[in-house]
N, C-alpha and C positions, 0 to 999 in steps of 0.2 A: 469568265468568273471561275470556271473549273480549273483553268490553268493557274490562276492566282493561288487558289487553295492548294493545289498540288505543289506549287513552288514553296509555299509557306511550310507545308508538311515536310518537304525535303530539307529545308533550312533548319527546322526544329530538330529533325532527326540527326542531322550533322552536328548541330550544337550539342544535342543530348548525348550523342556518342562520344563527342570530344570531351564533354564533361565527365562521362563515365570513365574514359581512358585516363583522364587527368586524375580523377578521384582514385581509381584503381592503383595508379602509380604512386600517388601520395600515401595511400593506406599501406601499400606494400613496402614503403620505405625508399622508393626510387622516384618520387615526384619532385617538382621543382622547388618545393618548400623544404625538402630534406637537405641536410648539410652535404655539399658536394664531396667532401672528404670521406664521409660515410658511404655515400653512393659509389664512389670509386672502389672502396674496399669490397662492398657487396657485389658490384658488377663483376669483379674478377673472381669472387667466390672464395677468397682466402685472405688471411692475415699473415704477413710474413714478418717473423720476429728474429732478430739477431741476438745471439748469446754466446759467450765464451764458456763452453762446457768443461771447465777445469776446476770448478770451485764447489765441491759438495759441502752441505746438502742443498745448495741453491740451484746449481746447474752442473751436471756431469753426465758422462756416458755410462750406461749400465752394461751388463754383460753381453747384451745383444747389439750394442753400439747405438742405442736409442738415447736421446737427450731426455733426462728426467730431473726431478728436483722441485723445490718450492717454486722457483721462478717459472719453470715449465708448466706447473699446474696453474699458476696465476695467469700465464699467457693463454692457457686453454680456456679459462673462465672469460677472459676478455673476448676471445674469438667466439665463444658460445653466445655472449650477449649481442655480438654483432651479427650472429646467425651465419657465420662463415667457417670454413675449415681453417686449421692452424698449420702453418709451415714454420718449423724451427730450423734455423741455419746456424751451424757452429762456425764462429768467426773469432780469430784471435783478438784479444781485447785491444791491442795496438791499432787494429784496422776497423774496429766495429763502428766507430763514429763516422769514418769516411764512407762506409757502406750505407749508413743512415743518410748522410748528406747527399749521396749519389742516387738515393731512392731505391737502392737494392733491397732494403728492408723497410717495413713500415714503422716498426718500433724496435727499440733495444730494451731488453729485460735481462740484465746481466750483473746484478749486485752493484749497480751504479750509485755511488754516494751523491746526494744532492748537495752541491756547493754553489756559492755565490758566483764564482768564476765560471763554472759550467753553465749556469743559468743565463749567461750573456749570449751564448751561442746555440743553446738547445732548450727544448721545452720539457719540463718535468711534470709528472703526475703528482698527486698527493702522496705523501710518504706511505709506504706499505709495510716497512719493517725497520725497527731500530737495531742497527748492527754495531752498537757501541761496544765499549770494553767490558769484559767479564773476567771473573776469577776462576781459574781451573785448579783443582786440588786432587789429591789421591782419593779414590772412591771410599766413601764412608767416613772421611775426615769430618769431625764434628767441632773442632776448635776454630775453624775458619768458616764462618757463615755469611760474611759480607766483606767488602773491601776495607771496612774500618778495622777488621781484625788483622790486617797485614802489618801493622806497626811493629817494627822490630823483627819481622819475619824475613827469611830469605826468599826473595821473589825473582823469578826469571822473567826477563823481557827481551824483546828484540831491540838492540841498541839504536837510538836515534828515532824511535817511533813514539806515537802518543802513549803507547803502553809504558814506556820508560817515564814519560812526563807524569803519568798518573801514579806510578809507583813512588816517585819522589814526593808527590803531594801527601801520600798516606804514610810516610815515614818508614817505608820498607828498606831492608838491606838488599840492594840491587845486584843481581847477577846478569850481566849482559851477554847475549848470544847473537851470532851472525844470523841464525835462523832458529826455528822452533824445534827442529828434529832432535838436536842434542839437549835442548831445554826439556823436552818431553821425557827423554831417557833419564835425565837427572832428577826430574820430579818423581818418576816411578821408583827410582833407586833411593829416594829420600834425601838426596843431596840439597834440594831446595824444598821449600814448603808449599809454594804455589806459583802459578803463572798468571800474568795479565796479558790478554790477547783479545782480538776482535771476536765478537759473538759467533759469527758463522764458523770461523776457523777453530774456535774453542769447541763448538759442538761437533765439528768434524773430527777433531783430535780425540774427544771423549768417545765418540762412536767407534773409532777405529782402534781403541785401546783395550778391547776385550774386557770392558767393565773395570779397568784399573784406575780410570780417571773420571772425574765428574765436573760439570760446570756448576759453580756455586752461585745461586741467585740469578737475577736478571741483569741486563746491561746497566752499568752505573754511569755511563756517559751517553750522549745522543749523537748518533751518526746514521742518518736515515737514508734508506734506499728508495729510489723512485723509477718509474717507467719513463723512458726517454723517446721523444719524437722530434721531428724537425721543428724549428722555432715557429713556423707558420701554421702548424697542424693543430690549431686550437679546437676544431671540430672533432677530430679524431681523439684528442686528449680528453675532451669532455666525456666521451663514451668510456674511456679508460677510467676516469675518475668515478664515473657512475658505477662501474663494476667494483672498484675498490671500496666505495662506500657501501654497496650492497653486501659485499663479503664481510665487511666490518660489522655492519648492523645485524646480520644474520648469525654472526659467530663463526662463519665458515673460514674466515681468515685465521682466526685463532686455532681452528681445527687443522688447517693446513700446517700451521706452525708446529702444532703438537705432533702431527704426522711425520714431519721431516726433521724437527729439532728435538722431539721428545720432551718438550716443555710446554 
């Protein structure tokens, strides 16, 4: 009888210990009910994010060679919610999606526009920034407050881009440029009245102009950026979307935009 009782106690102890181990694993986020994609990230202790650090103020190298910018801060928040360290890797944009496909990075956060074509081969998060077209004018210009004020005005655009298409829509007198360097010089010199350009590029132009230029208003077209993962990484992307939703609802995403874009 004593042997039977001892055997029962041993069995209960083993089962209890096993339950405790399972429970502890579950609570700490590494149990069998946790998404395996999250477990994988947490087990290696870091989130690896690829970005092409050549596009201020979204992602660029500071004076110390560190990757900084709006997207870098967003990546940091995602890693924080996953309770892991962040590793940012600078990868040329032409190679960045290959690195994602090969598993060299977990995510790509690099001013990637969400398109129907891209969604066929990669998984996108909820949009986190509208990078549509904006109007850039000389600082303090009060006669152009929105895109509707461009009718009959001399407006610089990069030829063959959506900027040119929008300028035509609003009745502007179009000046085409191969790139925006000369267009910027002509705007400062008063040879043209305004530019139409992508929002991030417009912000970067205004920030580097020593307060001679300004972005007028918000984007008047929609071109949304999203975080990118492999097509099968729904579990990981669910966590990314949770972070984006948290930042939006708390107002922190708006504060990040103000920090890096000044708007």
